[in-house]
C-alpha positions as CSV (number, residue, x, y, z in Angstrom):
1,M,69.1,128.4,156.2
2,N,71.2,125.3,155.6
3,F,70.6,121.9,154.1
4,F,69.8,120.2,157.4
5,S,67.4,122.9,158.5
6,L,65.6,122.3,155.2
7,I,65.3,118.6,156.0
8,S,63.8,119.3,159.4
9,Q,61.3,122.0,158.2
10,G,60.3,120.7,154.8
11,D,57.3,118.6,153.9
12,A,57.3,114.9,153.1
13,L,58.5,115.2,149.5
14,S,61.3,117.7,150.5
15,K,62.5,115.2,153.1
16,I,62.4,112.4,150.6
17,V,64.5,114.4,148.0
18,A,67.0,115.4,150.7
19,F,67.3,111.8,151.9
20,L,67.9,110.7,148.3
21,L,70.6,113.3,147.8
22,L,72.3,112.4,151.1
23,T,72.2,108.7,150.2
24,M,73.6,109.3,146.7
25,S,76.4,111.4,148.2
26,V,77.3,108.7,150.7
27,I,77.3,105.9,148.1
28,S,79.4,107.9,145.6
29,W,82.0,108.8,148.2
30,V,82.2,105.2,149.4
31,I,82.8,104.0,145.8
32,I,85.3,106.8,145.2
33,I,87.4,105.9,148.3
34,Y,87.1,102.2,147.8
35,K,88.0,102.3,144.1
36,S,90.9,104.7,144.6
37,L,92.4,102.2,147.0
38,L,91.6,99.3,144.8
39,L,93.2,100.8,141.7
40,R,96.3,101.8,143.7
41,V,96.8,98.3,144.9
42,A,96.1,96.9,141.4
43,N,98.7,99.2,139.8
44,R,101.3,98.3,142.4
45,S,100.6,94.6,142.1
46,I,100.7,94.7,138.2
47,Q,104.0,96.6,138.1
48,N,105.7,94.4,140.7
49,V,104.6,91.2,139.1
50,K,105.6,92.3,135.7
51,Q,109.1,93.2,136.9
52,L,109.6,90.0,138.8
53,F,108.1,87.8,136.1
54,W,110.3,89.0,133.3
55,S,113.5,89.2,135.3
56,A,113.3,85.7,136.7
57,N,115.7,83.0,135.4
58,T,113.1,80.4,134.7
59,Q,109.4,80.4,134.0
60,E,108.7,78.2,137.1
61,L,110.6,80.7,139.3
62,A,108.8,83.6,137.7
63,L,105.4,82.0,138.5
64,Q,106.4,81.3,142.1
65,Q,107.7,84.8,142.7
66,A,104.8,86.5,141.0
67,Q,102.2,84.5,143.1
68,Q,104.0,85.5,146.3
69,V,103.9,89.2,145.4
70,D,100.4,89.2,143.9
71,T,98.4,88.9,147.2
72,S,95.5,90.9,145.7
73,Q,95.1,88.4,142.8
74,W,95.4,90.8,139.9
75,M,98.0,88.9,137.9
76,T,97.8,85.4,139.3
77,P,94.6,84.5,137.4
78,L,96.4,85.2,134.1
79,L,99.5,83.3,135.3
80,N,97.4,80.3,136.3
81,A,95.5,80.2,133.0
82,K,97.9,77.6,131.7
83,N,97.1,75.3,134.6
84,Q,93.4,75.6,133.8
85,I,94.0,74.4,130.3
86,Q,96.0,71.4,131.6
87,S,93.3,70.5,134.2
88,S,90.7,70.5,131.5
89,A,91.8,67.4,129.6
90,W,88.4,66.7,128.1
91,N,88.7,69.5,125.6
92,A,92.3,69.0,124.6
93,S,91.3,67.0,121.6
94,Q,88.5,69.4,120.6
95,M,90.4,72.7,120.5
96,A,94.0,73.5,119.4
97,Q,96.3,74.5,122.3
98,P,96.8,78.1,121.0
99,A,93.0,78.6,120.9
100,Q,92.7,77.2,124.4
101,F,95.3,79.7,125.6
102,T,93.4,82.5,124.0
103,R,90.0,81.4,125.4
104,V,91.2,81.1,129.0
105,L,93.1,84.4,129.0
106,R,90.1,86.1,127.4
107,D,87.9,84.8,130.2
108,E,90.3,85.8,132.9
109,L,90.7,89.3,131.4
110,R,87.0,89.7,131.3
111,D,86.7,88.9,135.0
112,L,89.5,91.3,136.0
113,K,88.0,94.1,133.9
114,A,84.7,93.6,135.5
115,R,86.4,93.8,138.9
116,M,88.0,97.1,137.9
117,Q,84.8,98.5,136.4
118,W,82.7,97.9,139.6
119,G,81.0,101.0,140.7
120,Q,81.5,103.0,137.5
121,V,77.9,102.7,136.4
122,T,76.7,103.8,139.8
123,L,79.0,106.9,139.7
124,A,77.8,107.7,136.3
125,T,74.1,107.3,137.3
126,I,74.5,109.5,140.4
127,G,76.4,112.1,138.4
128,A,73.6,112.2,135.8
129,T,70.6,112.1,138.0
130,S,71.4,113.9,141.2
131,P,71.0,117.4,139.6
132,F,67.5,116.5,138.5
133,V,66.7,115.2,141.9
134,G,67.8,118.5,143.4
135,L,65.9,120.4,140.8
136,L,62.7,118.5,141.7
137,G,63.2,119.7,145.3
138,T,63.7,123.2,144.1
139,V,60.6,123.2,141.9
140,W,58.5,121.7,144.7
141,G,59.8,124.3,147.2
142,I,59.1,127.2,144.9
143,F,55.7,125.9,144.2
144,H,54.9,125.8,147.9
145,A,56.4,129.3,148.3
146,L,54.2,130.8,145.6
147,T,51.2,129.0,147.0
148,A,51.8,130.5,150.4
149,I,52.3,134.0,148.9
150,G,49.0,133.6,146.9
151,Q,47.2,132.7,150.1
152,S,48.7,135.6,152.0
153,S,47.1,139.1,152.0
154,Q,50.5,140.8,152.2
155,F,53.3,140.6,149.8
156,T,56.8,141.4,150.9
157,L,60.3,140.6,149.6
158,A,61.2,138.8,152.8
159,R,58.2,136.5,152.3
160,V,59.5,135.6,148.9
161,A,63.2,135.4,149.5
162,T,63.2,133.0,152.5
163,P,61.2,130.1,150.9
164,V,62.8,130.6,147.5
165,G,66.3,130.5,149.1
166,E,65.4,127.4,150.9
167,A,64.2,125.8,147.7
168,L,67.4,126.7,145.9
169,I,69.5,124.9,148.5
170,M,68.2,121.7,146.8
171,T,69.8,122.7,143.5
172,A,73.1,123.4,145.2
173,A,72.8,120.1,147.0
174,G,72.2,118.2,143.8
175,L,75.2,119.8,142.2
176,A,77.3,119.1,145.3
177,V,76.5,115.4,144.8
178,A,76.9,115.3,141.1
179,I,80.2,117.1,140.6
180,P,82.4,114.8,142.7
181,A,80.7,111.7,141.1
182,V,81.3,113.0,137.6
183,V,84.9,114.0,138.3
184,A,85.7,110.7,140.0
185,Y,84.1,108.8,137.2
186,N,86.3,110.4,134.6
187,L,89.5,110.2,136.7
188,L,88.9,106.6,137.7
189,G,87.9,105.7,134.2
190,R,91.3,106.9,132.9
191,R,93.1,104.9,135.5
192,I,91.1,101.8,134.7
193,A,91.8,102.2,131.0
194,N,95.5,102.4,131.7
195,L,95.4,99.3,133.9
196,E,93.3,97.4,131.4
197,A,95.9,98.1,128.7
198,E,98.6,96.8,131.1
199,L,96.7,93.6,131.7
200,E,95.9,93.1,128.0
201,G,99.6,93.6,127.0
202,F,100.8,91.2,129.7
203,A,98.2,88.6,128.6
204,Q,99.3,89.0,125.0
205,D,102.9,88.4,126.0
206,L,101.9,85.3,128.0
207,L,100.0,84.0,125.0
208,H,103.1,84.4,122.8
209,L,105.3,82.8,125.5
210,W,103.0,79.8,125.9
211,Q,102.5,79.3,122.2
212,N,106.3,79.3,121.6
213,S,106.7,76.8,124.6
214,A,104.1,74.6,123.1
215,L,105.8,74.6,119.7
216,T,109.2,73.9,121.3
217,H,107.9,71.3,123.7
218,P,104.8,69.7,122.0
């Protein structure tokens, strides 16, 4: 008896539970594959831009080369933060320039982190709830098995083993959904933390660079 046989032969609640587990599994694997590719591209873009930016002869050349390499827009928002300050002339007299640099870089970092964190909550939710969804199917299946046994005049081991085995498939299915989601959440979370540290360090370097430029060329 396999999972798909259970779907076809179960009652309405069993089919709902099986459908939920199947949906959770599909969603988690889509997120895992998408985020793995996303973070790989982000890491490559961050490393390439950092290398080009700090090896350029002038700041203008550094910006130009970085924007050409950063096609996925992971570092360009930080590099363009200075232009956002210059285009917002209305607040120039209300806030000191270093504070403006800090504000814009903080906002851009928040957006980039939110982009990296996308899907993490969903993975955590699936990893935490799918075992209980499978357990619900198991309990419901055992309940029906015991009810059928109670209504039967004959008690045999085969009559107990088959329905109970079918019910336990739900527990295995719940774990099969939860384990990849939890493992991916932890692995992707570590990669995200490393990339966020890279972005924060680069933003801090940009802040010091712009502050020194502002002091040198007021």
